[in-house]
N, C-alpha and C positions, 0 to 999 in steps of 0.2 A: 504494500500500500504506500502511495507516495505521501510526502510531507504535506502537500496541499490538501489531500483528502483527510488526513488526520486533523489538521487545523480546522478544516470545515466541519468535521463531526464535533470537535470540542466546542467551537463557537455555537453550533446549533444546539448542543446539549445545555450550554450556559443560557442561551436565549430561552429555551423551553423551561429550564429551571426557574429563572427569574420571572418569566411569564406566569408560571403556575403559582409562584409566591405572591405576585401582584393580584392574581385572581382570588387567591385565598385571603389576602389582606383586604380586598374590597368587600368581603362577606362579613367583616366585623361590624358590630353595631355602630362603633364610633368611626369606622373607616370611611374613606371617601369613595364614592361610586366611580370616580374618574379612573381609578386603578383597574377596573374591570376591562374596558376596551383596550387599554394599553397592554395589559397582560395577555389578552387574546391576540393582539397584533404581534407581540413578542413570540408567542407560541406558533403562530402562523408563519412568521419569518423563519423560525428554527426548522419547521417542517419543510418549507420550501428549500432551504439550504441542504437539508438531508436528501431531498429528492434530487437536486442537481449534483450533489457530490457522489451519491450512490449509483448514478447512471453509468452504464458501461458505454465506452465509445463505440460507434458503429464499426463492425468488422469489415475489413477490405477483403473481398473474395477475388483471388487471382485465378484466371482461367488460362490454361496452356492449351494451344491448339497444335496438333501434330498433322502436318501435311505430308501424305505419302503418295508417291506416284508409282503406279503399276505399269511397268514397261513390258511390251511384248518381247518374245524371245528374239535372239540375234540382233540386239541393238548395240551399235558401237558408240562409245562415248568419246566425244571430241574434247580436247583440252580447251578450257576457257581461258581467254587472255583479256586483260584489261584493255578497254577501248582507248584509253588515254596514254598509258605508258607501255603497254604490251606485257606487263607482268603476268605470270601464271597464277590463276585463281584456284582455290580449293573449294570443297563443298562447305567448309566452315565460314567462308566469306559471303555465302548466299543466305539471306534471311527473308522470311515472308513478312511483308508489311502491308496490312490492309488487303490481304488476299493476292498480292502481286509479289513475284520474286525480285528482290533488290540486292544488288551486289555492292560491297564496299571493298575497294582495292586496298590491301594491306601495305602496298608500296607507296602509292601517291595519294591515297585517301579519297579518291573519286568515288562518288556514290551515284549509281544509275540503276534503272529498272531493266531487267532482261526482257527482251521482246523476241518473239518467235517469228522468223521470216517464213513467208509462204513456201510450200514444198513444190509448187508447180513450176 
């Protein structure tokens, strides 16, 4: 538990305690009735602080997408070369970004999208 949460719980407990004492003090025959709403406000503020301190932060869900290509038999693999510097690219240099294959050259740092040329 973080220090901020601990301090929040302590402040809330003190507010609720003092609010309860004010409400009890307002019930005395010689007591002033003005302590009743002030005590209720202290109790309400203490409960609101507990509500906000006890909340858990929203959990971030990370989704990994694996893109697999099923190639037919007898496919020859050409070596990929950077369009800018001519450096040889490996499969680790290719990433899928928004559904499109993007290449980052480890030699010159050029980033570009792989496009497939027509086969005819």
